[in-house]
C-alpha positions in Angstrom: 17.6 13.9 8.5 13.7 13.7 7.2 11.3 16.6 7.3 9.1 14.5 9.0 12.0 14.1 11.9 12.9 17.9 12.1 9.0 18.8 12.4 7.3 16.0 13.8 10.5 14.4 16.2 9.8 10.8 17.1 6.8 10.5 14.8 6.5 7.9 11.7 4.3 9.3 9.6 1.9 7.4 7.9 -0.2 8.7 5.0 -3.7 7.3 5.0 -4.4 7.9 1.2 -2.4 8.1 -2.0 -3.3 6.0 -5.3 -1.5 3.9 -7.6 -1.3 4.6 -11.3 -2.0 1.3 -12.8 0.7 0.1 -15.3 -0.8 -0.8 -18.4 0.3 -4.4 -18.1 -0.8 -5.0 -14.5 -3.6 -7.2 -15.5 -2.3 -8.6 -18.7 0.6 -9.8 -17.1 -1.3 -12.0 -14.8 -4.3 -12.7 -16.4 -4.7 -16.4 -17.7 -4.5 -16.8 -21.4 -8.2 -17.1 -21.6 -8.9 -14.0 -20.2 -5.6 -12.0 -21.6 -7.5 -10.4 -24.0 -10.6 -9.4 -22.1 -8.8 -7.6 -18.9 -8.6 -3.9 -18.7 -6.1 -2.6 -20.9 -4.8 0.3 -23.0 -6.7 0.3 -26.3 -7.9 2.6 -29.2 -11.4 3.3 -28.7 -13.7 5.8 -30.6 -10.2 7.6 -32.2 -8.5 7.7 -28.7 -6.5 6.0 -26.2 -8.5 4.4 -23.1 -8.6 2.0 -20.6 -11.1 -0.7 -22.0 -11.9 -4.2 -20.6 -13.7 -7.0 -22.5 -12.2 -6.1 -26.1 -14.2 -2.9 -26.1 -16.1 -1.6 -22.8 -14.1 1.9 -21.8 -13.5 1.9 -18.0 -11.1 5.1 -18.0 -9.0 7.7 -20.2 -5.2 6.9 -20.4 -4.1 9.5 -18.0 -2.4 8.5 -15.4 -4.2 10.6 -12.8 -1.0 11.8 -11.7 0.0 15.7 -11.5 3.3 14.8 -10.7 6.2 15.2 -13.9 9.4 13.0 -14.2 11.2 15.9 -12.8 9.2 16.3 -9.5 7.2 19.5 -11.1 3.7 19.3 -10.1 1.3 20.3 -12.7 -1.5 22.7 -12.1 -5.0 22.5 -13.5 -6.2 20.0 -15.9 -2.9 19.4 -17.9 -2.8 15.8 -16.2 -5.8 14.5 -17.9 -3.1 14.2 -21.0 -0.7 12.6 -19.5 -0.2 9.0 -19.7 1.9 6.8 -17.6 4.9 7.4 -19.3 4.9 11.0 -18.9 4.4 10.9 -15.7 7.3 10.3 -12.3 7.6 6.9 -11.8 6.7 7.2 -7.9 3.0 7.4 -9.5 3.6 3.8 -10.4 7.1 1.7 -9.1 7.5 0.5 -5.7 11.0 1.2 -5.2 10.6 5.2 -7.0 7.3 5.6 -4.6 10.1 4.4 -1.3 12.3 7.2 -2.4 9.5 9.9 -2.7 7.8 8.8 0.7 11.5 9.1 2.0 11.7 12.4 0.3 8.6 13.6 1.7 9.3 12.5 5.4 6.4 9.4 4.9 7.1 6.6 7.0 3.8 3.8 5.6 1.1 4.9 3.0 -2.0 3.3 2.5 -3.1 2.9 -1.2 -6.0 3.2 -3.1 -7.1 2.5 -7.3 -8.0 4.6 -10.3 -8.9 2.3 -13.2 -11.8 0.6 -11.5 -13.2 3.3 -9.6 -12.6 4.8 -6.1 -15.5 2.0 -5.1 -14.6 -0.6 -7.7 -17.9 0.6 -9.5 -16.3 0.6 -13.0 -16.3 -3.2 -13.2 -19.8 -3.7 -12.8 -19.7 -2.6 -16.8 -18.6 -5.9 -17.3 -21.7 -8.2 -18.3 -19.6 -11.4 -17.4 -19.4 -12.1 -13.6 -16.7 -14.2 -13.9 -14.2 -11.8 -15.7 -15.3 -9.2 -13.2 -14.0 -11.5 -10.4 -11.1 -12.0 -12.2 -10.2 -8.3 -13.0 -10.5 -8.0 -9.1 -8.7 -11.0 -8.0 -5.8 -9.6 -10.5 -5.6 -6.3 -9.0 -5.3 -7.7 -5.5 -2.6 -9.8 -6.6 -0.3 -7.8 -8.1 -0.7 -4.8 -5.3 -0.3 -7.5 -2.3 3.0 -7.8 -4.3 3.7 -4.0 -4.2 3.0 -4.1 -0.7 5.7 -7.3 0.1 8.1 -6.2 -2.3 7.8 -2.3 0.0 8.4 -4.6 3.2 5.3 -3.5 4.3 5.6 0.2 4.0 2.8 0.6 1.0 -0.7 -0.7 2.1 -3.1 -1.1 -0.8 -6.8 -1.5 0.0 -8.0 -4.6 -1.6 -11.2 -4.5 -4.0 -13.8 -6.3 -3.5 -16.8 -7.7 -5.8 -19.6 -6.0 -3.8 -21.9 -6.9 -6.6 -21.8 -10.6 -4.9 -21.8 -10.2 -1.5 -20.8 -13.9 -1.2 -18.1 -13.6 -3.6 -17.1 -10.4 -1.6 -16.5 -12.7 1.7 -14.6 -15.2 -0.2 -12.2 -12.5 -1.1 -12.3 -10.6 1.6 -11.1 -13.8 3.7 -8.5 -14.7 0.6 -7.1 -11.0 0.7 -7.2 -10.9 4.4 -4.4 -14.3 4.4 -2.2 -12.2 1.6 -1.6 -9.4 4.4 -4.4 -6.9 3.5 -4.9 -4.3 6.3 -8.5 -3.4 4.8 -11.0 -3.2 2.1 -12.2 -0.4 -0.5 -15.8 -0.3 -0.7 -18.6 0.8 -3.1 -20.3 3.3 -0.9 -24.0 3.2 -2.1 -24.0 -0.3 -3.7 -27.9 0.5 -3.8 -27.2 2.8 -6.9 -26.6 -0.1 -9.0 -29.6 -2.7 -7.5 -27.9 -4.2 -4.4 -29.2 -4.0 -0.9 -28.2 -0.7 1.1 -26.2 -1.4 4.4 -29.1 -1.2 6.2 -30.1 -4.6 5.2 -29.9 -7.8 6.7 -28.6 -9.3 3.3 -24.8 -7.3 3.9 -24.7 -8.9 7.6 -21.9 -11.8 6.7 -20.0 -9.3 5.2 -19.9 -7.2 8.0 -19.3 -10.2 10.0 -16.1 -11.1 8.3 -14.6 -7.2 8.1 -14.5 -7.6 11.5 -13.4 -10.9 12.2 -10.1 -10.3 10.1 -10.2 -6.8 11.5 -10.6 -4.9 7.6 -11.6 -1.8 7.8 -14.4 -0.6 5.5 -12.5 2.3 3.7 -15.3 4.4 1.7 -13.1 6.7 -0.5 -15.1 9.7 -2.2 -16.5 9.1 -5.6 -16.5 5.3 -4.7 -20.1 4.7 -6.4 -22.2 6.0 -9.6 -24.3 8.4 -7.5 -21.9 9.8 -6.0 -19.4 10.7 -9.1 -23.3 11.7 -10.9 -23.6 14.1 -7.9 -20.9 15.9 -8.2 -20.9 16.3 -11.7 -23.9 17.8 -11.5 -23.4 20.7 -9.1 -21.3 23.1 -11.4 -23.0 25.2 -13.7 -22.7 24.0 -17.3 -21.6 27.6 -18.4 -18.5 27.0 -16.3 -15.3 26.1 -18.4 -13.9 22.7 -17.3 -11.5 24.0 -14.9 -13.9 25.4 -12.8 -16.1 22.6 -13.1 -13.5 20.5 -11.9 -12.8 23.0 -9.1 -16.4 22.7 -8.0 -17.3 19.2 -8.5 -13.8 18.1 -6.7 -15.2 20.4 -3.8 -18.7 19.2 -3.3 -17.9 15.7 -3.6 -15.8 15.7 0.0 -19.1 15.9 1.3 -20.9 13.2 -0.9 -19.7 10.5 2.0 -22.3 11.8 4.4 -24.5 10.0 2.4 -23.0 6.8 3.5 -22.2 7.6 6.4 -25.1 9.2 8.2 -27.1 6.1 7.0 -24.7 3.7 8.5 -24.6 5.2 11.7 -28.5 5.3 12.2 -28.4 1.6 11.1 -27.9 -1.6 13.1 -24.8 -2.2 12.0 -22.1 -0.1 14.5 -24.5 -1.6 17.1 -24.1 -5.0 16.0 -20.8 -5.0 14.9 -18.7 -2.8 17.5 -15.3 -3.8 16.8 -15.7 -3.0 12.7 -14.2 0.7 11.9 -15.4 2.5 8.8 -13.1 5.7 7.1 -14.1 8.3 5.1 -11.4 8.8 2.9 -10.4 11.8 1.1 -13.3 13.9 2.6 -11.4 16.3 4.8 -13.3 16.6 8.6 -14.4 20.3 8.7 -18.0 19.5 7.9 -18.4 16.1 10.3 -18.7 18.1 13.5 -22.1 20.2 12.3 -23.6 16.9 10.3 -23.1 14.7 13.8 -24.5 17.5 15.8 -27.4 18.1 13.2 -28.2 13.7 13.4 -28.1 13.6 16.9 -30.4 16.7 16.9 -32.5 15.5 13.9 -33.3 11.7 15.3 -34.6 13.2 18.9 -36.8 15.5 17.1 -38.1 13.4 14.1 -37.6 10.1 14.6 -37.2 9.0 18.0 -38.8 5.6 17.8 -35.7 4.6 15.8 -33.6 6.0 18.5 -34.9 3.7 20.8 -32.9 0.5 18.8 -30.0 2.6 19.8 -27.7 2.3 22.4 -25.6 5.4 21.4 -26.4 8.6 19.9 -24.8 8.5 15.9 -22.4 11.1 17.2 -20.9 8.3 19.7 -21.0 5.7 17.4 -18.6 7.6 15.4 -16.6 8.7 17.7 -16.3 4.8 18.5 -15.6 3.4 15.2 -15.4 5.5 12.7 -12.3 7.5 10.9 -11.5 10.7 8.6 -8.8 12.0 6.5 -7.8 15.3 6.2 -4.9 16.8 4.2 -5.3 20.3 2.7 -7.6 21.7 5.9 -6.0 24.5 8.5 -8.1 26.8 10.3 -10.6 24.1 10.7 -8.5 21.6 11.6 -8.9 22.0 15.3 -11.8 22.7 15.8 -12.6 19.7 14.4 -10.3 17.7 17.0 -12.0 19.4 19.5 -15.8 18.0 19.0 -14.3 14.6 17.3 -11.3 14.0 19.8 -7.8 13.2 18.5 -8.5 9.5 18.2 -10.9 8.9 15.0 -8.7 11.4 12.9 -6.2 10.4 10.2 -3.8 12.5 8.3 -3.2 11.7 4.2 -1.4 13.8 1.1 -3.4 12.1 -1.6 -0.3 11.9 -3.8 0.2 12.1 -6.9 -3.6 13.4 -7.7 -4.0 16.8 -8.8 -5.2 17.9 -4.7 -2.3 16.2 -3.4 0.1 18.1 -0.5 2.8 17.8 -2.7 6.2 18.6 -2.3 5.7 20.7 1.2 3.2 18.0 2.8 4.7 18.0 6.1 5.4 21.5 6.1 1.8 22.0 5.6 0.3 19.8 8.2 2.5 21.3 10.8 1.1 24.7 10.2 -2.4 23.0 10.8 -1.7 20.6 13.8 1.7 21.9 15.3 0.2 24.6 17.8 -1.8 20.9 19.1 -0.7 19.1 21.9 2.7 16.5 20.7 0.6 13.4 21.9 -2.6 14.7 19.8 -0.3 15.3 17.0 1.3 11.7 17.4 -2.2 9.9 17.3 -3.2 11.9 14.0 0.4 11.5 12.1 0.8 7.6 13.4 -1.1 5.9 16.3 -4.2 6.1 14.8 -3.1 4.7 11.4 -0.6 2.3 13.0 -3.6 0.6 15.3 -6.3 0.9 12.5 -4.3 -0.6 9.5 -2.0 -3.0 12.2 1.4 -1.5 11.3 4.3 -2.6 13.2 6.5 0.4 13.4 10.2 0.2 14.0 12.3 1.9 16.8 
């Protein structure tokens, strides 16, 4: 009997934020001949092994961004930065091994996000050739769609979009909807890179296609250059590297407030009432305060803008926005009380350094075990199953 069935009988737990450590041949194995030397691959760059694109443009370090060793031990601190894909657990990058890990953790399905291209696919903007950029996006999506098929639909990768090209994004969303994708990865603040902000009408075709295909728009923390730069500037430079990682990592969670508050007072939720948004790996404890503050501030300082909205910002959130939690404990219940149980998701962040592993389900049981059974079922299963259109077995 699995940990999930022991601690949460009758609930099929859905993990709504995990990561896939990209195999070194992910892009080269599927690239057409003209792009094989240009797509992302591991090479020596200025004396270090790195992911590079277009021959010599650095994208990321060679780390698999996995804190799980082959024997299942979890690394602490910064050790993971020196471990490439050959030095970590196969569950980080192999379909069958990931399914075994999920079974061991008591997880039925998992939603996955990328590493190399950036959490909002922002790293590919370093490529000047727009056709090569598109190819990088499509190859990743095709590779991960095959992972979804091989997993029997238990592993659900969120599709990348070429967000720097709105028309191209619409085309890719339609293509991936045809391949069974259940949602997309989105840059959280495209205006950081010269694109219109989300309140502008240029994005309406994008929102329309996402709503039409029931594709949730997922905003992972650190999903724009501005978000990464801000979190990196929070810690004092005098701190050692591990402390800077701790402070930057803790700060980046609330960085998701930036896209969230702007979308909530835009006309997007009003125009597209069936469109769903997800704040990924951000936690939930800070959200009630921000929503309460936003409702108050709107009424006090910009009531003329509020007139075009039929609901308060907090009410739009409760209708269309979701947020994921994992390590939180005492702050979970107050957030559930304020937000209600219908817009909260559970995640583990496997196999990243802050992931709940190996005692993932034991930890969440301590956090929500005193909540009503129906609330537990919604948080662990029903909300995610409805959002990502997951058919659960009996």
